[in-house]
N, C-alpha and C positions, 0 to 999 in steps of 0.2 A: 681195714677194708674187708675183713672176714665176715662182717655182719651182712654183707650183700648176698650171702649164700642161704638166705632164709627161705627162698621159694625156688626149688629146682624146677627146671623146665627142659623141654626137649632141645638139645643143642643143634644149631644149624651152622652151615659153612657159608652162608650167603654174604657175610661181610668181606670175604676174600682176604683175611689176614692170617698170619701164622698162628698155629695153635699155641705157640709159646707166648703170645701177647698177654701181658698182665692185665686183663680186663675181666675181673670176676663177675661183674654185673652185665657183661656183654650178652650172654645167652638169654638172660631175662628180657633185655631190650629187644634182641633179635626176634625171640619168640613172640613177644607182644606186638612188635611191628609187623610180623607176618600175619598174625591174626587180624590186626587192625586194617592192613592193606587189603586182605581178602574180603573183609566185611565192607569196607568203604567202596571197593570197586563195584559191588553189586548194588549198593544203596545210593551212590552218588549219581547225580543226573548230568554230570559234565559230559558233553559229546565226545571229548577226547578219550575219556575212560571207557565210554560205551563202544567206541570204534577200535579199542585196543584188544584185538582177538589173538595176538601172538602170545600164548600162555604156555608156560612150562608144564610138564606132566605133573610135577608135585603141586603146582598151583591149581590144576584141574581137579586133583584129588581133594585139595582143601575146599574147592567150591562144592564138590559133592557132599562134603561133610560140614557144610555151612551151618546147618541147623544144630549140629552137635557142639559148635564152638560157642561158648558162652562168654559173657563179659567178665572182667576181673571182679572178684568179690571185694567187698570193703576190707575183709580180713587180710586178703592177699595184698591189697594195696598198702595197708598199714604195715605189712611186714617187708615190703620191697621198696615202694616208691617213697614212703615217708622218711625212712632212714637216709635215703639218698638226698632228699631235699633238706633234711635237717643238717646233713653234713656240709652241703654247699651253699645253703641260704640260712645261716644261723640267725640272722637278724629277724627273720619272719617265722621260721619253724622252731628255732631254739634261741629265744631272746637272750638268755644268759650266756649261752655258747660254751663250748668246751674250753678248758684251760689251754692257753697257748695257741688257740686257733687263729691263724693268720687272717682268715676271712673275717672274723669278728673285729679284729683291729682295723682291717681295711674298710669295713662297713662304717666304723666310727668316723673315718676321714675319707669320704668317697672321692674327693678331689685329688686325683693322683698327679704326681709330677710328670708322668709320661703319658702320651696318648696311646691309643689302642695299638697303633702300628708298631710302636717301639716298646710296648710293654704288653705282650699278648696275654699274660696271665690276668690282667685287670679285666673287670667286667666291661662289656661293650655297652655303652650308653647311647647308642644311636637313636635319635628320636623317631618314633613310629609315624608312618603316614596315616593321618586320621581317616581320610577317605578309604584307604586300603583296609584299615581295621574295622570300619563300619561294614564294608563288603564281606569281610571274613566272618564277622559276628552274625550277619544275616544268613550266611551259608551254614554256620554252625547251628543256628536256631532251627534249621530245617531237619536236623538229625534227631534221633530219639535221645532220651535222657541218658541211656546207657552209653550210646555212641558219643554223646557230648562229653560225658565223664571220661571216657577212654582217650578221646582226642585231647582234652584238656590236660590229662596226666602226661601224655606224650610231650606236649608243649612244655609242661612244667619240668619234666626230666631234662629236656634240651636246654631250657633256660637256666637251670641250676648247674648244668655241667660245666667244668672248666674248659679252657680252650682245647687242651689235648683230647679230652673226651668228646668235645663237639666235633672235632675233625674226624674221629673214628665213627661217630654216629652218621655224619654226612657221607662218608665214604661207603658205609654199609647201605645207606638208603639209595645212593646213586648207583650202586652196583646192581640193584634190583629193578631199576627203571627201564622201561622200553623207550623206543625212539620218540613216540608222541609225547610221553611224559618228560623226556629229556629236552624236547623242544619247548615245552611249557616252562621248565626250569630255566632254560636259557633266556627266554623272554623276560621272566620275572627278575632274574639276576641282572640282566642288562639294564632294566629300569632302576633296580635297587642300587646299582653302582654309581648312578648319576648323583652328583653332589653339587649343591649351590655354594661353590667355594667363595664367591664374592660376599654372600651373606654370612658365611662362617668366619671369614677373616675379620680382624679388627678394622675399624674404619680407616685408620691411617694406611694400613697395608692395602686395603681394597682400593683406596684412592690412588695409591702409588701404582698399582697394576693398571688401573684405568687410564693413567696418564700416558701409557705407552700406545694407546689406541689412536687411530686417526679419527677425524671428525665423523665420517660416515659410520664407522664401527661404534663410535661413542653414542651417536644418536640411536642406533639400533639397540645398543645395550640398555638404553633408557626405556625401551619398550618391553623388556623381559618381565619385570615385576615392579611393584611399588618400591621395594627396597633398592633394586638396581637403579631405578629412576632417581631416587634421592641421592645415591652416591654418584651417578653419572652426571647429574646436573649441579653438583657441588662446585663452589667457586675454587676450591683447591685444585680441581681438575682443569677447569676452563681457563684459569689464570695462566697455567702452564701452556695451554694451547695458544692463548693470545701472545705470550712471550715468544713462542716458537714461530708464529706466522705474521703477526702484525708488523708492518714496516720492514719486512725482510722476506727473502725467499727461503723457504724451509729446505734444508739440505737433504732431507729424507724424501719428501714428496714433491718438492719443486713448486709448491703453492705458496703464494704470498698475498697478504691482505694490506690494503692501504692504511696509512697512518691516520690517527684521529685528527679532526679539525684542530687548528692551532689553539682555539679558545678552549676546546675540550682537553687538548693535550696539556695546557697549563694547569687546568684543574686536576688532570690525571696525575701529573708529577707531584702536585701538592698533596694529593690525598692518598697516594699509593703507600707511603710509609705508615700512615694511619690505618689504612685498610689491612695491611699485613698484620698489624698488632691487634686489630679488632676481633671481636668474637666471630664475625661472619666473613670478614675479609672482602667486603663488597666495595664497589666503586661508588663514591659519593660525588654527585654532580650538583653544582649550584645553578639554579635557574637564573637567567639573565634578568637584571633589574631594568625597569623602564627608564629611558633617558629623561622623561618628564618628571621624574621623582625629585622632590625638593632636596638638594644636596645639603642644605643648612640644617636638616634634621639629624641629630646625632644618633649614636647607636642605641640610646635609651628611648628614642622616640620623642625627645624634648628639644626645644630651642633654648638658646641662652636666655637668662632671666630678663635682660634688658629688652630683648625683642618680644618676649612673652608679655611684658607689661603693656606694650604699645598695641597689642592685638586685642580685638574684641573676642568675646566668648565663642562666637560662631566660627571665626577663623581658627581659634584654638582647637575646637572640635574637629574641624576639617584637617588641621595639621596632625592631630592624633590619629584620625582615621587613615590618613595617608601613611603614617608610620606603621600602623598595624597592617595595612595592606602590603607595605614593603617587606615586613617580616614574613607574611604569608608567601610572598613571591620568592623570597630568598631561602625558604626552607629547603634543606638538602633532599635530593631525590636519590634513592638507592637503586642501582641496577646491578643485576648479576653479571658475572663475567661471560656467561653464555649469551646473554642478550647483547653485550658489547661485541662478541665474536659474530653473532648472527647478523648484526647490522653491517659489520665490516665485510662479512662474507657476501652479503647481498650486493654491496657496492662493487666488490671485486667481480662478482658474477655479471653485473651489468657492464662493467668494463670489458670483460672477456667476450661477451655476446653482443656488444655495441647497442645496448639498450639505454637510451638516454632521452632527456627532454631538451629540446633545442629552443634557445631564445636568441633573438637578433636585436642588439642594442644599436640604435641610431641616434646621432646627436652631433657628431663632428661634421664640419663642412668640408673637410679634406681628408686625405689618407691618414689612417692610424699608424703610427710609427713605433710605439712602445706601450707596454701595459704591465701591470703587476696584479696578481690575484692573491688575496689574503682574507681568510674567514669569509665574511659576507660583504667585503668591500672590494671593489675593482677600480683601479686607477688607470686611466688611459691618456696618452699624449698624442698630439696630431700636428700635421703641418699647418693647421689653422691657428697655431700659436697658443692654444688653450690646453689645459689639463682638466679632465672631468673625473669626478668621484661618483661612482655608481653604487647603489644598494642592490645587491644581487637578488635578494628575496623579492623585492618589489619591482626590480628591473627599471628603476627610475634614477635619473641623474640628480643627486642630492646637492652637488656643489660644483662650480666651475672656477678654476684658478686662472686668473688673467694677469699678465705682467710681462711675459716674454714678447719680444718684437719679431721673432722668427720662429720657424717650426721647432717643435720639441722632438728631440731624438732619443732621449733616455730619461728614465725616472726610477726612483726606488723610495718606498715609504715603510715606516714602522708605526708603532702605536702613537708616537708623538709628532713626528715630522715627515716631510716629503722633500726629497732633493731631486731636482730636474736639471738636465743639460740641454742646451738649445743651440740652434744654428746662429744665434746672435752673439756667440762667443762667451756666454755667461752661464754660471751655475747658480741656481736659486734654492734657498731653503724656505719651506712653507710650513705653516701650521694648517694641515689639511682639514682639521676639524672646523676651523673658522674661516679659512681662505686667506689668511694674512701671510704676506711675504716677510719672513724674518730677516733674511740677509741675502746679499748678492755677491758672488765672487766672479771677478773678471781676470782669471789667471791665464787663459789661453789666448793665443793670437789668431785663432781660427775657430771654426765650428766645433762645438763639444758633441762628440758622437756617443760617448758612453760614460756612465757614472756608476759607482758601486761603493757602498760604505759598510764597514763592519766595526761596531763599537765606536771608538773615537777617531778612526782613520777613514778617509775618503780618497778614492782613486778615480781619476777621470782620464779618458782618452780623447784625443782631438785629431782633427785633420791637419794640425800643425806637426804631426808625427811624434808627439811627445806624450808622456804619461805624467800627470801631476798628482802629488800626494799632499793631502791636507790633514793636519793633526788638530782636531778640535780642542784638545787639552792645552797643548803648548802653543797653539796658533802658528805653528811652523808649516811652511810650504816649500816643497822642493820638486825638482823636475828629473825625470828618468828619460834619458835619450838613448836610442839604439835602433828603433825601427826606421825604415826608409820610406814608409808610406803611411796612410791614415791608420790610426789606432781605433779599431771598431768595437773592441770589447775589453773590459778590465774586470778583475775579481781580486778582492783583498781577502787574505787570510790572516787575521790579527793574531792568532795563536802562534803561528810560525813566523810572523812578521815577513810575509812574502806577498807578492802580487803577480798574477798571471795577466798577460796582455796578448791580444790577437790583432793582426794588422793586415792591411791590403798587400803587404810585401810577401804574403803567403806563409809567414812564420808565426809561431807562438813563443813568447819569452816568459821565463820565470825569473823574477827579480828578488834580490835580498834587500829588504828595506834598511837593514843595519849597515851594510856596506854600500848599498845603492848600486850594486853591480848585477850583471846578468849571471844567474846560476846556470841556466841551460836554455838553449834555443832548439825548438822542435820544428823540423822541416819534413814535409810530406805532401801537403796540399799543393795543387797546381793552379789554384784560383785564390781570390781574396778570401781570407778567413774572417767570417762575420761574427762568430759567437764562440765563447768559451763557457762550458758547463762543467762545474766541479761536482763530481759524484760524491755521495755521502760516505763517511768512513766505513759503514756497514757493507758497502758494495765490494764484492769479490768476483772477478771474471772467471770464466770457465778454465779448468785446469789445462785443457788442450790448447787454449789461447796462451796460457802462461808458459807451457812447455815449448812452444815454437810458433813463430810468426807464420802466417799463411803467405801464399805466393803473391797475393795482391798487395802485400805490405813491404815488399823487398825494397821499394824505392823510398820508404820512410827512413829518415835519419835525424840525428840531433847533433848539435854542436854545444860542447860544454866549455865553461870558462876555466882556464888554467890558473895556476897560483898567481901569475902576474896580471891576470885579468884578460889576457889575449885568448881568443877562442882557439880550441883544438878540435880537430875533426874526429868524427866517430869512427868506430871500427869498420863500418860498412863503407864509409867514404875513403878510408885508407886503402881498403882492398880495391875499390873502384879506381883510385888514383894510381895504384901500382907502386906505392912507395911506403911499404910497411916500416914502422920504426921512426918515420920522420915526424910523427905527431903522437901525442899521448892519447891512449884509448882506454885508460883505466876507468873512466866514468861511463863507458858504453859497452855493456857486456853482451856476449852472445846468448841466445836462448839456453844453451847448455850450461851456462855459468851464471845464472840469475842469483841475486843476493838472497841469502836465506835468513840471516839474523838481522836484528835492529842495528847492530854495529856496522854491518856491511852496507845496509841501506843508508845509514847516516853518512857514511863515507862518500856515497854517490852525490850528495847534495853540496859537497864542498867542505873546506876547512872550517868555515864558521860554525857549522853544525857539529863537526867533530870536536872542536874545542869546547863547546858548550853542550854537554850531554843532556842537560835538563831542558834544552830548547826543543819544543815540539817540532816534528817534521811537517813539511808541507803536505797538502792532500795528495794521496798516492795516484789516484786515477781521475782522469778528466776526459771530456769529449769536446770536439770542435766541429763546427759546420762551416762549409765554404761554398763559394760560388762555382766550384768545380762539381757541384751536385752530389758531393759525398759528405759523410760524417765519419770521423775517425776517433777511435778509442786509444788513449795514450797512457803509458806508465811514466809518471813524472820523474821517478828515480832513475830508471835506465834510459829514458828517452825513446823507447821503442813504441812504435805504432802497433798496438795489439790487434786491432781489427778495423776494417774499413766497411762501412755500411752504405750499400747502394739501394736506391729505390726512387728517389726524386728525379724528375725529368729535367729540372732546371736548378739553379743555385739555391742553397739552403741559407735562409736569412736568420733564423732564430731557433733556439733550443730551450727546453725546460725538462726537468726530470727529477726522479727520486730513486730509491732502491728498487722499486717495483717496475717502473716504466720510464721511458723517455719519449717526448713528443717533439716534433720538428715542423716548422713552417717554411715553405719554399716559394720560389718565384713562379712555380707552376700552379699556384693557387690551391695546393693541397696541404692538409695536415696529416701527418702519419704518427702512429704510436709504435714504439719499438720495445722489445724485451732486451734490456741492456746487457745481460749476461750472454745470451746466445746471438744477439744481433738480428733476430728475426723481426720482421715487420708484422705487427699484430693486426692493425686496421688502418684504413685510409678514409679520411673525411674530406668531403668536397662541399662546395657551396659558395665560396667567395668568387667574386667576379674579377679579382685582381690578385697580385702577388700577396702572399701572407708574410707580413713583415715582423710580426711579434706573436708569441704564444705564452700562455701561463698555465700552471698546473697546480691543483691541490688534490686531496685524496679522492674527492667525488666530483670535481669540477674541472673543465678544460675550457680555456678561453683563447680565442685567436683574433687578431686584428689585421686588417688588410688595407691596401691602398684604395679600395672601393669605399672607405669611410665607415664601415660597419664592424661591429664586434659580434662574433658568433660564440655563444655560451652553451656548452654541452654539460648538462647536469646528469650524473649517474647515481644520484641518490635514490634509494628505494621509494617506490610510490606508497604513500600512506592511504589505507582504505578509510 
């Protein structure tokens, strides 16, 4: 470093450092910077510099001697600046480099293991702002050639200096600045410190960061730049958003989106694994094929040889054309996960703000008693003894099923069959595609009020006070007796091999199909219980509901079966009777002692579930509606009524719901939508001229049937422009 003493200059103390600081070339830089600052303040046209009139005495003296200050000569530069640059930038000014020079070795491998923050001695390779550099170059061109050379050499000195020297240079410069210049530096530094970290991070990390944003913030992030838009719109980000909100309430924001239509859901489950392993991870949807397509054409677009020989060339060409058209129709359509989320969000927004398209279907000659909504098909039953199949898109009745001799009280259908229960004491199985009655069961001695099947099991409730179970595989039929009045609703859960039943005796019972005994009886309604609605496994009530029952639920109680099959009273009943210890209360816990583990919950359902740990548990939560004008939320394990929902003026006839919402139809002619977790009534729909006896729900559709003979269909699908 002794070579830096080639050009002596007048020492200054403007740096503000100790005299013992080992900076041999500091006086040269300070002297040069003083001369350059004095010269630039008079020649620069910046208004900030012109208004800076707070000058020190020595600065005024230098201004008076401005004409005597000359630019550095090339000889002086070669003796001072060039050795400095050669020392710190050997790759440019000394290509061979000094032996053992660490900078030379570093230049050979510029990619350092550490970033500048953790390795300050490495060169800062921050990319320069092009617009800023163009502005600086234009300002530099306005100076004289001598000033341009001086400014360039100052920049070169700073650029070549190591980190320690740079800090000293900056401290010396900052100590000489006045307040307007400090303000200018502050503004420039504030802009320079801003970094586009999303663009700087690897794609995987940037997408991981964006996954933590909500939808509003994510859409705003897509407007920052093209790079941000590409990352924010990627499927890796939006598939996470769909998993968090679709068909469930988000635990963070409380927002939930409706599930896809069942037809789309089947395609979604089939394609999801393929989408995860694909290069883009997009959802693939298959377009619906026309029903009029000739089913005898195989996948290669050809008919069997025997049929092809009988056809003339014209028919062959028509057949081939139909096959090509079918291929074009069934070509997969790709949609981004953002588009899927946008459609679901629009549907949810329409639900929230009651924006819908109303359709009124008329065709029955008497009151509508039951209905089911699935995809684009609606099935309705009536007191006029007929069942009608409706096309929701065209709003037309495509088929009428005739065969019962009395009113239809219950029905359920899937892709292949429809099962109906009638007041003529019979249950019929139909092929609803053709209208053919496949079989008839005459198992009850009175009117069939309810039917429900799951897999190969069918449960029916009747006014003869019994529940009948039909096994389609073994052809076995048996009867469950325990209710003392009409059985209005049944629900089979084939996984746990249990059945729920609701009756006019104001109770709900949970049956074990293996032992054919009652697991638990739920009491709380003061009117006829008309409907049982099983909530999906994803449903979880509010924590405040789980922690303790509200005051309006204190009259709710349950009776559980003991080991011998005789019922035992719940804890609430024991306290009310004043005889603690006379009955077992192990299956009815207080709010403070709710079961926490699966083993404790399994014990609450009885010895049959304890003995077989592999047996799935029954659905945990369900809702009921009664003619006491209330709906109740129950915990099937503890028997507690968790919440009572009030709102209808008269008795509740029907319920339907999912994890997002529950709808109810009542004798007051109104349909209400509820938030199942909070129990809040979101909206009320009117229009029927009689009691609403049945309701149906899908992700974007709501149907209600009434004794006025009409079906009102509310469509919340987004309007296509």
